Backbone as numpy.savetxt, mean C-alpha at the origin, in Angstrom:
# Nx Ny Nz CAx CAy CAz Cx Cy Cz
17.97 -55.08 -5.66 17.50 -53.88 -6.27 17.38 -52.62 -5.37
18.46 -52.40 -4.67 18.44 -51.02 -3.60 19.01 -50.27 -5.10
18.35 -49.02 -5.10 19.06 -47.89 -5.76 19.93 -46.89 -4.89
21.37 -47.01 -5.36 22.16 -46.16 -4.64 22.26 -44.84 -4.50
21.13 -44.33 -5.73 21.33 -42.94 -5.94 20.11 -42.43 -4.85
19.14 -43.06 -4.73 18.19 -42.67 -3.70 18.54 -42.88 -2.43
19.36 -43.81 -1.90 19.66 -44.10 -0.23 20.63 -42.77 -0.05
21.40 -42.15 -1.16 22.70 -41.36 -0.91 21.84 -39.84 -1.06
20.84 -39.48 -1.51 20.41 -38.58 -1.93 20.14 -37.43 -0.68
20.13 -36.21 -0.89 19.86 -35.43 0.34 18.59 -35.42 0.89
18.30 -35.12 1.79 16.68 -35.29 2.49 15.81 -33.98 1.46
14.48 -34.19 1.35 14.00 -33.24 0.93 13.34 -32.26 1.76
13.38 -30.94 1.87 12.40 -30.41 2.91 11.70 -29.35 2.46
10.62 -29.53 2.74 9.56 -28.49 2.27 8.98 -27.65 3.21
8.81 -25.98 2.51 8.81 -25.25 3.51 7.60 -24.37 3.08
6.39 -24.22 3.89 5.63 -23.54 3.04 5.13 -22.61 4.32
4.88 -21.39 3.72 4.70 -19.76 4.63 3.30 -19.38 4.51
2.85 -19.07 5.26 1.52 -18.64 5.43 1.57 -17.03 5.75
1.23 -16.41 4.45 1.62 -14.80 4.59 0.53 -14.08 5.22
-0.64 -14.52 5.91 -1.74 -14.01 6.37 -1.07 -13.07 7.56
-0.47 -13.80 8.37 -0.02 -13.03 9.63 0.61 -11.84 9.20
1.50 -12.05 8.31 2.69 -10.70 7.89 1.39 -9.94 7.06
0.48 -10.27 6.28 -0.16 -9.17 5.65 -1.26 -8.40 6.75
-1.66 -9.04 7.66 -2.33 -8.44 8.93 -1.55 -7.80 9.67
-0.24 -7.90 10.10 0.79 -6.99 10.88 1.00 -5.88 9.72
1.05 -5.99 8.64 1.62 -4.93 7.53 0.39 -3.99 7.56
-0.72 -4.31 7.49 -2.04 -3.52 7.36 -2.19 -2.56 8.76
-1.82 -3.59 9.87 -2.03 -3.04 11.46 -0.89 -1.74 11.37
0.12 -1.99 11.09 1.16 -1.10 10.82 0.94 0.37 10.06
0.42 0.16 9.05 0.08 1.05 7.77 -1.03 1.96 8.41
-2.31 1.51 9.18 -3.00 2.02 9.79 -2.80 3.06 10.70
-1.57 2.94 11.45 -1.39 3.79 12.45 -0.44 4.94 11.53
-0.16 4.78 10.57 0.76 5.79 9.87 -0.13 7.23 9.78
0.62 8.21 10.19 -0.07 9.51 10.08 0.70 10.55 9.32
2.06 10.59 9.63 2.52 11.91 9.51 3.90 11.02 8.39
4.08 12.07 7.29 5.20 11.93 6.44 6.80 11.92 7.21
7.59 11.37 6.68 8.93 11.74 7.06 9.34 12.83 6.63
10.30 13.67 6.96 10.54 15.15 6.31 11.23 14.61 4.79
11.55 13.68 4.46 11.96 13.36 3.07 10.66 13.26 2.18
9.92 12.05 2.69 8.66 12.21 2.10 7.70 13.35 2.01
7.70 14.31 2.92 6.99 15.54 2.89 7.74 16.43 1.73
9.14 16.46 1.87 9.82 17.38 0.75 9.77 16.84 -0.83
9.63 15.64 -0.64 9.38 14.98 -2.00 7.74 15.05 -2.72
7.16 15.10 -1.82 5.57 15.12 -1.86 5.35 16.73 -2.36
5.80 17.54 -1.81 5.56 19.20 -1.86 6.53 19.29 -3.39
7.53 18.70 -3.65 7.75 19.05 -5.07 7.17 18.56 -6.01
6.59 17.38 -5.68 5.76 16.84 -6.93 4.35 17.72 -6.92
4.01 18.17 -5.79 2.67 18.97 -5.66 2.76 20.45 -6.56
3.97 20.95 -6.49 4.28 22.15 -7.44 4.47 21.81 -8.69
4.47 20.83 -9.06 4.43 20.20 -10.62 3.34 19.74 -10.96
2.57 18.88 -10.03 1.53 18.26 -10.56 1.56 16.90 -11.69
0.28 16.54 -12.03 0.33 15.49 -13.08 0.09 14.53 -12.45
0.57 13.22 -13.09 0.80 12.00 -12.94 2.05 11.84 -12.23
2.27 10.48 -11.38 3.15 10.31 -10.70 3.43 8.76 -10.43
4.69 8.56 -10.53 5.16 7.15 -10.46 6.44 7.26 -9.29
6.25 6.52 -8.53 6.89 6.50 -6.98 8.01 5.27 -7.14
9.45 5.55 -7.39 10.06 4.34 -7.46 11.06 3.99 -6.16
11.11 3.47 -5.15 12.08 3.35 -4.27 12.09 2.06 -3.72
13.10 1.84 -2.98 13.62 0.42 -2.32 12.52 0.24 -1.21
12.21 -1.32 -1.16 11.42 -1.81 -0.38 11.55 -1.13 0.99
10.35 -0.77 1.74 10.05 -0.04 2.99 10.54 1.45 3.04
10.72 1.87 2.15 11.06 3.36 1.67 9.81 4.29 2.18
8.27 3.56 1.99 7.27 4.23 2.46 6.43 5.03 1.12
6.62 4.10 0.12 5.94 4.36 -1.14 4.48 4.31 -1.19
3.88 3.16 -0.40 2.56 2.87 -0.19 2.01 4.04 0.70
2.71 4.53 1.58 2.10 5.64 2.25 2.49 6.67 1.77
3.27 7.27 1.02 3.21 8.32 0.39 2.14 8.28 -0.81
1.45 7.37 -1.29 0.56 7.24 -2.32 -0.69 7.25 -1.84
-0.60 6.96 -0.55 -2.01 6.84 0.22 -2.26 8.52 1.03
-1.24 9.11 1.12 -1.35 10.55 1.58 -1.79 11.57 0.37
-1.04 11.24 -0.69 -1.45 11.84 -2.04 -3.01 11.43 -2.68
-3.22 10.41 -2.25 -4.51 10.01 -2.76 -5.50 10.88 -1.81
-5.27 11.05 -0.45 -6.14 11.32 0.52 -6.41 13.08 0.28
-5.48 13.67 0.02 -5.24 14.60 -0.44 -6.14 15.18 -1.36
-6.08 14.57 -2.41 -6.97 14.60 -3.96 -8.29 14.24 -3.03
-8.70 13.32 -2.91 -10.06 12.78 -2.87 -10.58 13.55 -1.84
-10.10 13.81 -0.75 -11.00 14.31 0.39 -10.57 15.65 1.08
-9.14 16.05 0.74 -9.11 17.48 1.45 -9.12 18.44 0.50
-9.18 17.85 -0.39 -9.17 19.14 -1.52 -10.80 19.75 -2.11
-10.92 21.18 -2.53 -12.30 21.46 -2.49 -13.06 20.86 -3.71
-12.25 20.29 -4.81 -12.67 20.13 -5.84 -13.39 18.40 -5.69
-14.54 18.68 -5.77 -15.58 17.22 -5.54 -15.62 16.22 -6.56
-15.02 16.77 -7.98 -14.98 15.80 -8.94 -13.45 15.15 -8.85
-12.98 15.63 -8.13 -11.43 14.77 -8.46 -11.33 13.31 -8.38
-10.27 12.87 -8.81 -10.49 11.10 -8.93 -9.05 10.67 -9.05
-8.89 9.84 -8.29 -7.24 8.96 -8.46 -7.61 7.70 -9.08
-6.58 6.81 -9.67 -7.02 5.73 -9.80 -5.71 5.03 -9.24
-6.17 3.75 -8.34 -5.17 2.91 -7.64 -5.39 1.71 -8.24
-4.35 0.91 -8.43 -4.48 -0.08 -9.14 -3.52 -1.05 -7.94
-4.50 -2.25 -7.70 -3.98 -3.35 -6.63 -3.71 -4.73 -7.11
-2.93 -5.21 -6.51 -2.97 -6.49 -6.91 -3.68 -7.56 -6.62
-4.55 -7.45 -5.21 -5.70 -8.07 -4.87 -6.74 -7.44 -4.44
-7.96 -7.76 -4.13 -9.03 -7.24 -3.27 -8.61 -6.61 -1.71
-7.86 -7.33 -1.31 -7.66 -7.07 0.15 -6.78 -5.81 0.01
-5.70 -5.46 -0.66 -5.27 -4.29 -0.59 -6.15 -3.27 -1.39
-6.66 -3.30 -2.14 -7.87 -2.29 -2.26 -8.79 -1.94 -1.47
-9.28 -3.13 -0.64 -10.41 -2.60 0.27 -9.29 -1.65 1.38
-8.08 -2.27 1.77 -7.21 -1.59 2.74 -7.13 -0.14 2.30
-6.68 0.48 1.20 -6.90 1.61 0.66 -8.05 2.50 1.10
-9.20 1.73 0.49 -10.34 2.22 1.10 -10.80 2.88 2.33
-10.30 1.72 3.06 -10.62 1.97 4.74 -9.56 2.95 4.94
-8.59 2.82 4.71 -7.36 3.75 5.18 -7.94 5.42 5.06
-8.14 5.62 3.78 -8.57 6.80 3.18 -9.87 7.23 4.12
-11.07 6.68 4.19 -12.46 7.02 4.69 -12.12 6.93 6.17
-11.27 6.11 7.08 -10.96 6.32 8.37 -10.54 7.60 8.87
-9.81 8.45 7.75 -9.47 9.91 8.04 -10.30 11.03 7.44
-11.58 10.52 7.15 -12.64 11.72 6.57 -13.68 11.25 7.19
-14.11 12.41 7.80 -15.29 11.85 8.70 -16.72 11.90 7.71
-16.68 12.55 6.47 -17.89 12.72 5.46 -18.63 11.19 5.21
-19.52 11.22 5.27 -20.13 9.87 4.75 -19.84 9.45 2.98
-19.61 10.97 2.58 -19.48 10.94 1.00 -18.26 10.14 0.67
-17.15 10.03 1.71 -15.85 9.93 1.20 -16.08 8.23 0.51
-16.97 7.46 1.07 -16.67 6.46 0.25 -17.14 6.60 -1.39
-18.12 7.44 -1.51 -18.66 7.73 -2.77 -17.63 8.04 -3.72
-16.44 8.66 -3.26 -15.58 9.30 -3.86 -14.32 8.47 -4.10
-14.38 7.29 -3.23 -13.39 6.05 -3.36 -13.92 5.53 -4.55
-15.08 5.02 -4.65 -15.63 3.80 -5.14 -15.82 4.56 -6.70
C-alpha cells in the first residue's frame, strides 16, 4: 500500500509573517517625518487653492499618508477655525491612534485631543 503520488509530491513549506515589527518600524519612520517633499508641497498648495474634499491616489511609498496627516494637521490645529473637522477612516484602531498621536504631538495645546476625537 504505498501511495506513489504522496511520495513523489513536492514538500509543502508554510511561511508565516509577523507584521508587528514592520508596523512598528513604519510608525517610527512616520513619526520622524516633518517636511513635505517639493512635489508634495506643490500638490498640497494646489489643493488649498481649490479646497473641498480630497482623494489622494498615488503608488505605494509616494507619501499619501504623510500628505493626509499634514492636511489634517493644518485643518485641525493650525487654522483659526476651532469648529473645523476632518474624517479619517482607518483600517484598524492602531492606525487611528497613530494618526491622533502624530497630530497631537505637533500641537502643544491640551485641546488638540478634543479636536481630534
